[in-house]
C-alpha positions in Angstrom: 16.5 49.1 -26.3 18.6 49.8 -29.4 21.7 48.4 -31.2 24.9 49.5 -29.4 23.2 49.6 -26.0 25.1 48.0 -23.1 22.4 46.1 -21.2 22.1 44.0 -18.1 20.6 40.6 -18.7 20.6 37.1 -17.3 23.1 35.0 -19.2 24.3 31.4 -18.7 27.8 31.0 -17.4 30.3 28.3 -18.2 29.4 26.5 -14.9 25.7 26.4 -16.0 24.6 29.0 -13.6 22.7 32.1 -14.8 23.9 35.5 -13.6 23.0 39.0 -14.5 25.8 40.2 -16.8 26.4 43.1 -19.2 26.0 42.4 -22.9 26.1 44.5 -26.1 23.0 44.6 -28.4 24.5 43.8 -31.8 21.2 43.6 -33.8 17.5 43.5 -33.3 16.2 40.3 -34.9 13.4 40.5 -37.5 9.8 39.9 -36.7 9.6 39.2 -33.0 11.9 42.0 -31.6 14.4 39.7 -30.1 18.0 40.9 -29.8 21.3 39.3 -30.8 23.7 40.1 -28.0 27.3 39.4 -27.1 28.6 39.1 -23.5 31.0 41.4 -21.8 33.5 40.1 -19.3 36.1 41.6 -17.0 38.3 38.5 -17.6 40.5 40.5 -20.0 43.0 37.6 -20.2 40.3 35.6 -22.1 40.4 38.1 -25.1 40.5 36.2 -28.4 43.0 38.2 -30.5 41.7 39.6 -33.8 38.1 38.6 -32.8 37.1 39.9 -29.4 37.5 43.6 -28.5 38.7 45.2 -25.3 37.2 48.3 -23.8 39.2 50.2 -21.2 39.0 53.3 -19.2 41.3 54.9 -21.8 38.7 54.5 -24.6 36.6 57.5 -25.6 33.3 55.5 -25.2 34.2 53.7 -21.9 32.4 56.2 -19.6 29.3 56.2 -21.8 29.3 52.4 -21.8 28.3 52.2 -18.1 30.9 49.5 -17.5 32.9 49.8 -14.3 36.1 48.0 -15.2 38.3 47.3 -18.2 36.5 44.5 -20.0 36.4 42.3 -23.1 33.5 42.3 -25.5 33.3 38.6 -26.4 32.0 38.0 -29.9 32.2 34.3 -29.2 29.6 34.6 -26.4 26.4 35.2 -28.4 22.8 34.8 -27.4 19.4 35.7 -28.8 17.2 37.2 -26.1 13.6 38.3 -26.0 13.3 42.0 -25.0 11.5 40.9 -21.8 14.8 39.2 -20.6 16.7 42.5 -20.7 16.7 44.2 -17.3 17.7 47.5 -18.7 20.3 49.6 -20.4 23.4 50.8 -18.5 25.0 52.7 -21.4 26.1 52.6 -25.0 29.2 51.9 -27.0 30.2 54.2 -29.8 28.7 53.7 -33.3 32.2 53.1 -34.6 32.9 50.3 -32.1 29.4 48.8 -32.8 30.1 48.8 -36.6 33.6 47.3 -36.0 32.1 44.5 -34.0 29.5 43.7 -36.6 32.1 43.8 -39.4 34.4 41.5 -37.4 31.6 39.0 -36.6 30.4 39.1 -40.3 33.9 38.5 -41.6 34.4 35.5 -39.3 31.0 34.0 -40.3 31.7 34.2 -44.1 35.4 33.2 -43.9 36.3 29.8 -45.4 36.1 26.9 -42.9 39.5 25.9 -41.5 40.1 22.3 -40.5 
């Protein structure tokens, strides 16, 4: 597994159930080889503007992603997973998209707190 892979992994859902879902590997964490991932959802109406990112069949990296429907990459749905929990890779996003996601998440994390 590597950064930018689209993987299939068990993730907790809002109803508490765990389902196999696609996720993007954002970073490999130091020391233990765990991965920081963000979830991918076909619920495109849940896109958080200026934060999440959509990926559609019109995008250059859609086919390589292995996704089967227009989706939203949800930066607000983060998890750290051990590599043993990842079922496998289904594709990759472009290095440009991966970099954009990291930059957007980083900017959000260092932005001043808003009350």
